[in-house]
N, C-alpha and C positions, 0 to 999 in steps of 0.2 A: 311582706307588703300586701298581704291578703287581708280581707275583711272577715272578722270573726262573725259568723252568722248566728249570733245569739242576741238575746235581749239586752245583754250587758252594755253593748256599744250604744244602744239607743236611749239609755236613761237620761243623760244630759250630754251636751256636746263638749263640756269641759272635762269629762271623765277620761283619763289617759289609758290607752291600752299599751302599757310600757313593754309587756312581754313581746308583743307583735313587733313593736318598734325596734326592740333589741335584736330580734332575729333578722329583721330587714337590714339594719345597720351592720350586723356581723357579716352578712352575705356581701354587702358592698365593700367591706374592708378587705376582702380577699383580693381586690384589684389594686395594683400599685399605681399611684398618680404619675402621669407623664411629666417630664421636666423640661421639655423643649419644644412643645407643640404650640403653634398659634391657633387660637380658637375662633378668631374672627377676622374678617377683612371687610370692614363696613364703613365706619364713619370717617369723615374728613375733618381736619382741624377747625375749619371755619363753619362747620355744619352741626349744630347741636342735635338735630334730628338724625337718627341712624340712617345711613344710606343702604337700606335693606329693601327687599321686595315685599313691602307691607301693603296689603289691600285694605285701605282705610274704609272702603264701602262696606266691608263685611264686619268691621269692628271685631275681628277675631279675638276670642278670649280663651282662657284655659282654666283648669281647676287642679286641685291637689287632693290626694287621698288623706282623709282625717284619721285614718287608723293609727298611724304612728304619732299619737298625741303625747308629748311629754307633759309632765305635771305643770299646772298653771298656778302662779302665785296669786295671792289675794290682790296685789297691786295690779297685776295684769287683768284679773277678772273684773276689777272695778272700772276699767276703761271700756267705753262702748264703741270707740273708734280705733280701728286697726292702725291707722297712721299715728295716733297718739301712743299706742302700744309700741310701734316701731321706734318712735322718738325715745321712749323710755329705755331702749336698748342701745342707743348711740354711744360709741366708745372712742371714735377717732378724734384727733385734735382738729377741731373745726375752726380754731382761731387763726390757722395759717392763712396768709393773704398772698395773692399773686394775681397779676393782670389776667392770666388765663382763666382763673376761677371767676374773677369779676366779670369777664366777658360772657362766659357761659351762664352765670347767674342772671345777668341782665336779660339774656335771651329768654330764659325760662320764665322770668317774672313778667315779660311782655306777652307771653303766650299761655294764659291760664286755660284757654279752651283745650289746648293740647294736653295739659296736665290733667284736665278733667276726663278726657278720653282715655288717657293712660290709667287713671284711677278706676274707670269703669271696667277696663280689661283686668286690672289687678284684683278687682273685687272677687274674682272667681277663685283665686289661688294664693293670695297674700297671707291668709291665715296659716296655710300649711308652711309657707316659707318662713314666717316668723317663728312658728313652733320649732322648726328645724334649726333655726339660728339660735334660739334660746337654749335648746338642749345641748348645743355645742359651746355655748358661751361666746359666740362670735359677735362682732359689732353689728348693731341693727342697721347701720348704713348699707350693709351688703344686700339688704332687701330691696334697695333702690337700684341695684346694678342691672336688673332686667330692663329698666327704663333706658339706660345707656345702650344696652346690648340690642334690644328688639322692640322697644316701646311696649313691652309686655304682650307682644303678638306671637302666639305659639306657632303660627304658620310663616313667620319671617324666615327668609332664606337669603343669605348674603352671597356676594360674588366670590367669596372665599370658601364656598360650599358649607358654610355654617348654618345650622338649622335650630329652630326652637327658641323658647324664651331666653335660655342661657347661651344660645349660639355655639353649640358644639360642632366641630368638623367631624366627618365620618370616623377617622381613626381614633381621635380622642374619645368620641362617644362610645366606640366599641371597647376601649380600654376601661371604661367605667360601666360596662355591662349593658349598654344601650344597643341592643341588637337592631339591625336595619335590614329589612327585606321588602319584597313586593307588597306584603300585607301590612307591615308594621315598621314604624320608625321611632325607636325609643328615645331619640334626641328631643322629640316633641312630647314625650310622656312627662307630665309635670312632676310626678314623684321621683322618677329615675333621674331626670335632668337636674332637679333642685339638689338632691342629695349628692349627685356626682359633682355639681359645681361647687358646693360647699366643701366637699372633701378635697377637690382640686385646690381651692383657695387656701384651705388649711395647710396643704403640703407646700404651697408656694410661700406662705407666711413663715413656715419653719425654715425653708431654704434661704430666705432673705432675712433671717435672724430677727423676726418680729417687726420688720418694716412693711406696713400695709401698703404704702404708696408703691414700693417696688413690687410687692406681690400682685397688686392690681395691674401694674404695667405689664408684668409677666403674663397675667391671665389674658391680656389683649394681644400681645405681640410674641409671646413665648419666653420662657425663662432664659433660653440661650441668647436671645437678642439683648435682654437686660444685662446678663452676665458679661457679654461682650462689651457693652457700653461702659460697664463698671471697670473692666480691665483697662480699657482705653484711657479712662480718666485717671486711674491710678498711675499708669505709666507716665502720664503728662503732669502728675502732681496736682490734679484737680479734685474737688470734692466729688463724692460718689452718691449724693442724695438724688432723689428723683428729678428735682428742678435743674440739676447741673448736668444731667446725662444727655447725650445726643441720641435720641430715640426716634423712631418713625413718626411722621407728622400725626398720624391717627392716634398713636399712643400718647403723644404730648398733649392731645386734647382729651383723651379718654379719662384719665384720672381727674383732671379739673372738672369734668362734667359731673362725676360722682360727688365730688366735694361741693360743687355748686348746688346740686340737688339736695344734698344733706343740709346745707346751710338754709336753703329755702324751706325745706320741710320742718326744720327745727323751729322756725318762727315765720310762717307764711305772712302773718299780718304785718310784720316789719317791712315786707316788700310789696304791700298793697294788694295781696291776693288771698284767697281762701282755697283750700284743697278739699275736694269733694270727699266726705267721710265714707268709710267702709265699715259695716257692722263687724264687731269683734266676735264672730261666731263662724263655725264651719260652713262652707258653701256646698260641699259635696260629700258623698260617701261612696264606698266601693262595694259592688255586688259581684258575687261569683255566679257566672252563668252555667258553668259546668260543661259547656260545649260551644262551638262556633255559633254566633248569632247575627242575624241580619240587623243592621243598625236601625232600619225603619221599624222593624219589629220591636226593638228595644225602646225606641221612642214611644211607640204605642203603649207598651207596658208601663212606662214611667209617666204617661200622660203629658208628654212634652213634645215639641216638634223636633224633626231630625236635625235642624240647624243647631239646636241646643246640645243634642247628643254629640255632634261633631266638635262643638266648642269645648265640651267637657272631655272629649276623647280625641284630641288632635293627632295622637300617634297612629290612629288607624287610617291607612292609605286608601282603602277600597270601600266596598259596600257592606262589609261585615267585619267582625272581629277575626283575628287570625285563626286558621283551622288548627294550628299546633299550639295555641295559647299565646299570650295569657288569656284564659277564659274568664275575663272580668271586665267590668265597665264602671265608669264613674257616672253617677246620677245625682241630681239635686238632693241634698241632705233630707229634705222634708218628704221626698218621694220614695224613701226606702221601703216602708211598709207596703205601700201600694204596689211597687214593683215586685217585691218578693212574693206577695200574695198571688199576683197574676202569673209570675214565673213558675210557681209550684204547680199550676194547673196546665202549663203548656209543655207537652212532651218534647223531648230533644229533637225528634224528627221534624217537628213543625217550627223550629227556630230559624231555619232557612228553607228555601224552596229547593226541591230536588227534581231534576229532569233526566229522563232516560235517553241515551244516545247510542245508536248503532254505529260502530266503527266502519268508515268507508275506506275504499282503496286509496292509498296515498296518505292516509291520516297518520299522525304521530301524536304522542302525548303533548308535545309543545304546541302543535297547531290546534289541537282540540282545546287545550287550556287557554290559548289566545282567543279562540272563537267564543268561549263562554266566560271570558274575563276572570279566569282563575289561574292556578299554577299546576304544573305536573305533580308536585308533591301533594297538593290538595286532592288531586285525582287518585293518586296511589294510596292515600290515607283511607279512602272510602271504597276502593275497588280492589279485587284480588289480582294485583299487577305485580309481576316480578321483573326486576332489571329493565324497567321501561318497555317491556315487550307487550304489544297489543296486536290482535289479529283482526282482519276484515271480518265483520259480522259479530264481533264481541259486543255485548251490551254493557255500557258504562253508566254509572250513576253520577250525575254532575250537580254540584252545588251551584245554584244561581241566585241572583238577586230577586227579591219579591216584587220590586217595582222597576220601572224603567230607569236605566242607569243615570239619565240626566237629572233625576230627582235627588240623587245623592250629591248634593251641591258642593260639599267640601272633600269629596274624594280627590285623589291626586289628579286624575284626568280632567275632572270638571273644574278644579282650581286653575289648571293650566289653560283650559279653553276660555275661562272667564278672563284670565290675565291677557291672553292673546287678543281677545275681542275688545278689551278696554284700553289697549295701547293707543296713545295719542299719535296720530300719523305725523312723522317728521316731514317738514316742508320739502317739496321736490322729490318725494319718494312714492313708490307704488307697492301695495301689499302683494307679496308673492307667497304661495303655499309650496313648500319644498319638501319632497319625500327624500329622506336621507338614503344615499346609496353607499355601498361598500367603498371605503376609502375616503369618504367625505370627512372634513374637519372644519371646525369653526374658522380657522385661519383661511382655508381655501374659499369658504363661502363668503367670508368678509371681503376678500379680494375680488371675487366675482361680482358682488353686489355693491361694492364701494361703500361699505359701512364698517363699523368697528366690531371686533370680536365681542367686546363687552355688551354692545347693543343687541346683537343677535341672541346672546345668552339671556339678557334681561327680558327681551320680548317673549321668550319661551320658558320663563321661570327656571332658568338654569344658571350654573356658574360656568365661566369659560373653561374650567378644567374638567367639567363633567363629560363623560364619554358619549359620543353619538352612536346610535344603533340603527342599522339598516331597517328601513320601513318606518322609522320615526317621522312624525309630521312636524315641520317647523314653519313658523311665520317669519318672513323676512321683509322688512320695509326697504326695498331695493332702490338705490340711487343710480343704478347702471341702466341708462335708457336703452342701450343696445340689447341688454339682457332682457329687459321688459318687452321689447319688440319681438324678440325671438320667442319668448314664452307666450306672448299673445297669439303668435302664429300657430304654435303647437297646440294651443287650446282648441283649435278648429278640427283636430284629428278625432272625429266622432265616429263610432262604430255601433251598428245595431247588434244587440246581443240577445239571444234567447236563453233565459236563465230558468233552470228548474229548481223549485223550492225544496230545501232539505229540512230534515228534522232540526228543530231549534231556531229556524229562521224567523225573522220578523221584518216588517218593512223598514224599521229603523236600522236593523243590523245589515240588511241588504244595501240600504242607502249609504251607510258608512263604508261598506266594503268597496262600493263602486264610485264613491265620492260624488253622489247625486243626492237630490232631495226626495223626501217621502212624497211631497206634493207632485213632483214630476213623475214618480213611479205610478202614482194613482192616475195621473192624466194620460200617460202612455198606454195604460191598460184598461181604460174605461170600456172599450168595445168588447172586452172579454166578460163583461158582467161583473157586478160588485158582490163580493163575499164578505161576511163579517170577519172571518178569520182565514189566514193563509193555511193551506194544507200541503203536506209533503207531496211532491209530484206536480203541483201547479206550475204552469209555465208563465213567466213574465217576460215582457219585451222591455229592454233597457237601451237607452242611447248613451253610451259611455265614452268619455274622453280617455282614450287608451294611454295617454301620457300621464294621467293623474290617478287612474284607478288603483286602489290598494291591492 
């Protein structure tokens, strides 16, 4: 899945690098498809739009690596619109009629603006999806499945812990080689998730003996659920086709949604709408950075803004690529030469910022990593550390972000802050900031604040089954008036603190640590005289709510 750094790839976007594709697909084939995992817990039968945590304001989009390009036929080359190319690969029996399909079709036809937003998102990576579908000889209708799954939003996250365009849950994602850690979530990687999803669907298609409706139902609810429904009908002497099975409500709507979209895309004019065309050409290419790279630095090299870098690389959770790889980035196809020319002139040491830190008494790798927004493994990678042992006075080299962390708008922490800030306040509720304590659970918090578990999870960009970690900050719109009164009283527990500035401190970092504002810190310390920069050893006066300080 790597990009060959040679001029061969850049001749024309239709030239296929079949050898690279073969290697990538061979590696993927080492992983066996799961047979009974549910990949999504999202939509409801009467809601054509997925019930996912999608931030419409960001219009989050994604892209696909064009390195694995299968050969393109003359017919496919002749089409200037990717939607037309998609239609040319349709293979399902779309003549089937059912009230559930008709209902979904009517909804989509009445919401052309929604379909145009979806088309805008899809434009970044539909080319790659179609290429992968064609090389496998699969139905072109499968290219529409991400509309049902995520509305083509790579940052979509369902209450069933499913993530990415194809909505893989953590366990299924790992089974298909999509590693997930603090730095990287392969479920949002467009290349890994697309190839994993198509392989999963191929396996389900074989399991259900060529019945695509049953395979699609199993992709949504798990093959075990579908097999159980089939066995139940057989015992009762009933038909075992999709329409006759007793399946979860979400699944009963899931397959009709795909068929409705396929019918609509096959002939939009017949339904009184037009679908925004997508150019039939690669949108992105992949570049090898050779080392960890700050995403703002990458944006500068590619001459695009950091928003675009995150949309092209939604798998990166933080401010940089993963220190242990993959050392690669997706960038706009036409920016390849510009990026590579500038990258060749940029030494590896300058691709992220390095800061020196002297270990203090009481420090550990975990506390230092947390302080500098990195991980213990990243620290061990660049420092001579054995078995996590560090000593007071040791000097460590710390990889840090080039810019203020709030500028990395699509990092996981900033996406969460944006989601928390944009929640519409439920009537009769009050916003509470809660710091997770040992033993806390969603269920206990829901009872304390008279709200649902699902609501707390949604407000904080989580799923109800996600683990809570001590120190984690949650936003809760509490409906427990007695709890609100108690919390309001505790907010008055203010203490004056003399804080001595340490290496690596900034006003923003100190403000976050003590849950105060930068403006207040400046106001409290005006009498000390103004300095352009904080210096280690400087003393600050802080007025801290001891019940809320981190």
